[in-house]
Structure formats: C-alpha cells, structure tokens
C-alpha positions in Angstrom: 55.6 80.1 33.5 56.8 77.1 31.7 56.1 78.8 28.4 57.8 81.9 29.4 60.9 80.0 30.3 60.8 78.1 27.0 60.3 81.4 25.1 63.3 83.0 26.8 65.4 79.9 26.2 64.4 79.9 22.5 65.3 83.7 22.3 68.8 83.1 23.7 69.5 80.2 21.3 69.3 82.8 18.3 71.9 85.1 20.0 75.7 85.7 19.8 77.3 86.5 23.1 80.3 88.8 23.2 82.3 89.4 26.4 85.6 91.1 25.8 88.5 91.0 28.5 90.1 94.1 30.0 92.2 96.0 27.4 89.9 94.7 24.5 87.0 96.0 22.7 84.7 94.1 20.2 83.5 96.0 17.2 80.2 94.4 16.0 79.5 94.0 12.2 75.9 93.5 11.7 74.9 91.2 8.7 71.2 90.8 8.8 69.4 88.1 6.7 66.1 89.7 6.3 65.3 92.9 8.1 67.4 96.0 8.7 70.7 97.2 7.2 74.1 95.8 7.9 77.3 97.5 8.8 79.6 98.4 11.5 77.9 99.2 14.8 78.9 102.7 16.0 79.4 101.6 19.6 82.1 99.1 20.6 81.6 96.4 23.1 83.5 97.4 26.2 84.6 94.7 28.8 81.6 93.1 30.0 78.8 91.1 28.2 76.5 91.8 25.4 74.1 89.9 23.2 73.6 90.3 19.5 71.9 88.7 16.6 73.2 85.3 15.5 74.2 87.0 12.2 76.4 89.6 13.8 80.1 89.2 13.7 82.5 90.4 16.3 86.0 91.7 15.7 88.2 91.7 18.9 90.5 94.8 19.0 93.4 95.0 21.4 93.4 98.5 22.9 96.8 98.4 24.8 100.1 99.5 23.2 101.2 96.8 20.6 104.7 96.2 19.5 105.2 95.3 15.8 108.6 94.2 14.6 110.2 93.3 11.3 113.6 92.0 10.2 115.4 94.1 7.7 117.9 92.1 5.7 120.7 93.7 3.6 119.4 97.3 3.7 121.9 99.6 2.1 123.4 102.6 3.9 124.3 105.8 2.1 127.9 104.6 1.6 126.8 101.3 0.0 127.3 99.0 3.0 124.4 96.3 3.4 123.4 95.9 7.0 120.7 93.5 8.6 118.8 94.7 11.7 115.5 94.4 13.6 113.0 97.3 13.6 110.2 97.9 16.1 107.2 100.2 16.2 104.8 100.5 19.1 101.3 101.6 18.2 98.1 101.9 20.3 94.5 102.0 18.9 92.5 104.8 20.1 89.2 104.3 18.2 88.4 100.8 17.4 85.3 101.3 15.5 86.9 103.7 13.0 89.9 101.4 12.7 87.8 98.4 11.7 85.4 100.4 9.6 88.1 102.0 7.5 90.9 99.4 7.6 89.6 96.0 8.6 90.7 93.4 11.1 94.1 93.1 9.7 94.9 96.8 9.7 98.6 96.6 10.4 99.5 94.0 7.9 97.3 95.4 5.2 98.0 99.1 5.6 101.0 100.0 7.7 103.7 97.2 7.6 105.0 98.1 4.2 105.0 101.8 4.9 106.9 101.2 8.1 109.6 99.2 6.3 109.8 101.9 3.6 110.3 104.6 6.3 113.0 102.6 7.9 114.8 101.9 4.6 114.7 105.6 3.8 116.0 106.5 7.3 118.9 104.0 7.0 119.7 105.1 3.4 120.3 108.6 4.7 122.9 107.2 7.3 126.5 106.1 6.7 127.7 102.7 7.9 129.6 104.4 10.9 126.4 106.1 12.3 124.1 103.1 12.0 125.5 101.5 15.1 124.7 104.7 17.1 121.4 104.0 18.9 121.0 107.8 19.7 120.8 108.4 15.9 118.0 106.0 15.5 116.1 107.5 18.4 116.4 110.8 16.6 114.9 109.1 13.4 112.1 107.8 15.5 111.4 111.3 16.9 111.3 112.9 13.4 114.6 114.7 13.6 116.9 115.1 10.7 118.3 112.0 9.0 121.4 112.9 6.9 124.5 114.4 8.8 127.3 115.5 6.3 129.8 115.7 9.2 129.1 112.0 9.9 130.1 111.0 6.5 133.4 113.0 6.7 134.2 111.4 10.0 133.5 107.9 8.7 135.6 108.4 5.5 138.4 109.8 7.7 138.3 106.8 10.1 138.1 104.3 7.1 141.1 105.8 5.3 143.3 105.8 8.5 
C-alpha cells in the first residue's frame, strides 16, 4: 500500500494540471522529449481539470466576446480634414483549437489589428468631414453597407460655403 501511494505521488509530480475557468478553454500543445509526436491537441480542455505531461504547454483562450479598441490619430477624410477618434471591434472565438493552431496565442495583434485599422481608414476616407460625426453612418459601415455618399459631399460643401 505504501509503495502504491509513493508510485502515484511520483506519477503526479511529472504532470501538468490545467483547470480553465468558465468562459475559457485551454488548448494543449504537446512537446514530448523522447516518445511520440508533438503538436496541437485536437480537443481543447473545457472548464474542469485535466492532467498532461510535464512537457505539454497550455494556451488559455477566452471564449466570450472580446472588445478590441484602437486610437486612430489624424485620419484623413475624403475632403482632406484630419480627424482623431477611437475605433472598437467586438470578436468572439468559436474554435479555440483552429485559432491557436493557425494563428498562435497573440492572434489579434499578429493577424487582425492592422487589417482592422486599414478597414477603418478606408471607411473614413470615403466620408466627408460633415458625415464623420454621424454615428448612424458608422453603424452602416460596421454592417457592410455602402461607404461613399455623393449627396453628403454636396450638402457638406453647401454648408461650408454658407
């Protein structure tokens, strides 16, 4: 009995323990020293507790909607007026294993942040300064509706010349 307890204690010393909280998943990346092959495990660790080899690394992925924001300084509108504003995007991870396997732990910073900034710059570039303050216009951009509105530019020019 004493040997059985020591054997089980010795087995637990060589393990990593992962227990994600609610709203999180842990993707296991196996990195064996001697036997087997490494790589991303196809099944994420859901809330609860699991044991893995000491060489296995766990990447915590937040599965709830996440808000990413960026400050846009001196972005030019279509009529050449520089504006500064704050842009926000809300994203939710649906498959943690595919995300980590294809894009890594810093997936937003490495893959999406600059693309998001470029999309916002292009959307603002299609607007005149008089329309940039219209929050309904930006909701339309968010929903993928048209960006340039020629009537807006005529209205803006008329109001500026008056």
